[in-house]
C-alpha positions, 0 to 999 in steps of 0.5 A: 500500500502506498500514498497517492496524491490526486487531483480531480474534478467534482460534479460542479467542475471544481478541482479538488486535491488530496492524498489517498492510500491505496495499492495502485493508481488504478485503485485510487482512480476507482475510489475517486470515481466511486466518490463522484469525482473525475480523476485528473492526476494520480501520482505516488507521493514518493515519485512526485517528491523524487521528480522535484529533487532529482538531478535534472536541470532546474530541479529544486531540492526542498525540505521542510522547515525546522519548525515542522520537523521539530513538531513532527518529531515531538508528536511522533515521540509522544504517540510512540511513548503512549504505546501506539503502533507506528502506522497508527502514530504516523497516521494520527500525526498526518491527520493533525498537520494542516500543511498539505505537503507535510501531510503527503510526506508523512503518509508516504512514510506511513505507507512504507510502514504498512508494507512491513518496512521500518520507520527508518526505511520510510524516512529514507524515501525522502532523504531531502527532508530527513537528513542522515543524522535523523535516519541513522538515529531512528534506525539505531532506536529501532534496532535497540528497542528504545525508539520512543527514547530516541525520538524524544532525544531527536525532538529535543535536538531539533527544537534546540536547533530551531530555538537557536536559529530563531534567537540568531535571526531575531538578533540579526533582524534589528541590525539588518533593518537599521543598515537597510534604512541607513543606506536608503536614507543616505541614498535619498539625501544624495540623489534628491535632497542635495541636488535641490539644495545645490540649485540655491548656490548655483546663482550666488557665484560663490566658491563652495567649501571642499566638503560641499564639492565632494558631496555634490560630486558624490551626488552626481555620481550616484544620479548618473550611475545608479543603474550601473552600480546596481547591475555591477554590484549584482554581477559582482555578487553573482560572480563571487558566489560562482567562484566560491562554488569551486572546491579549491577556492571554497576550501581556501576561503573557509580556511582563511575564515578560521584565521580571522580573530572574530569571524574565525571564533564564530565559525569554529564555535558554530561548527564545533557546537553542531559536531558535538551535539550531533555526535552526542545524539548518535553515540547515545543512540547506539550508532557505531563510532565511525558511522557517527563521525561520518554523519557528524562531519556532514553537518559541519559546513567549514571544509577544513574542519570537516576534513579534520573530522574525516582524518580523525575517523581514519586514525580511530579506525587505526586505533587512535583516540578521538580527542587526540585526533581532533586536537592535531588539527588545531581547529577545535576549542581546547575545552571541547577536546579535553572533555572528549578525551576525558570521556574516552578515558572515563568511559563516559564519552556520551555524557562528555559529548553532551556537556561539550555541546552544551558548553559550546552552544552557550558560549556561542550564544553569549558571543553572538549576543555581545556582538549584536550589542556592539553592532547596534550602537556602532551602526547608529554612530556610523549612520549619524556620522554620515548624516552629520557630514551631509548636513555640514556640507549643506550648511557650510555654504550658508554660513559663508553666504551669511558672512559675505552679506554681513 
């Protein structure tokens, strides 16, 4: 049995869409005709998703939001903890959601479970929605018989990541709005206000101050080249993005980021927190260490740090220690490395990994909050300084004119 998405016409000629479970498209069409509907399109959910995320030109790989994933995981964990079979639990969650695409995905997973497959197999039908970390953790939970505990741990993890993303987005919202408004205000003053003021001084014949002449030149340049500037900046941005897609250039760029005092600290903090949290989840779920390292490395966006994790996995395969292997790269914070080494020695690696992840996430939040606290007044000062310069450039000729009159 599978989940099929359909589009059909009712007796009034209105198009209706939905998802029905059945054995084949032919059976689904028969069910629709029995309901008085004329089937237009019947397609299996998994096939429809694979078309959207395939390798053809122009395809888009689209998952679901972290909010939806966290909510789905929490609801499923609650129902499994209550003792409901997986097919009933997934069916209940599908009926609960109000988003059509998410409902289709959950029913697609449920159809695999009804056919006798595991939950991890059902999730594997949609790899663009459920990442390796998610699927491997669920598979380990099913094999160990503690799926409810693993799902609750995954729910905590996804909700924690969602909350961290929201805090970062809220912290960046005000500086971004302030920066955009500053650019718009300065551009408006130079392109519309300054030219009108200049007309007043054209008929006086007086020599304008240097600051005023510089402002007039900047105004003329913006008015004459505004379109070219927009096109040039857009092309430059696209060109930089295209160049950074090249593996060698991207790796050098990521390596250079780690050397900058502030940006490097943030990059190391973000990636270390992701790595430690992911590895702690996988280790606590019973995933083998080498598989856990491989999956944990995939969530690290910085290429040199990801390569360091891959090298650590090779050393562990040869009998080395994780903490010492990570320490060789020099990319990971000493406290994280020490906690991991302590966990290996004491036999409490899972506990130490979780502690390292929590410590790194708190330090990251503190650093971001401090930076945002410094950035906001700095932007206000810069904006005020620019507006002050423009105002002085306008007022200086007026002061000179008053002196001439006196």
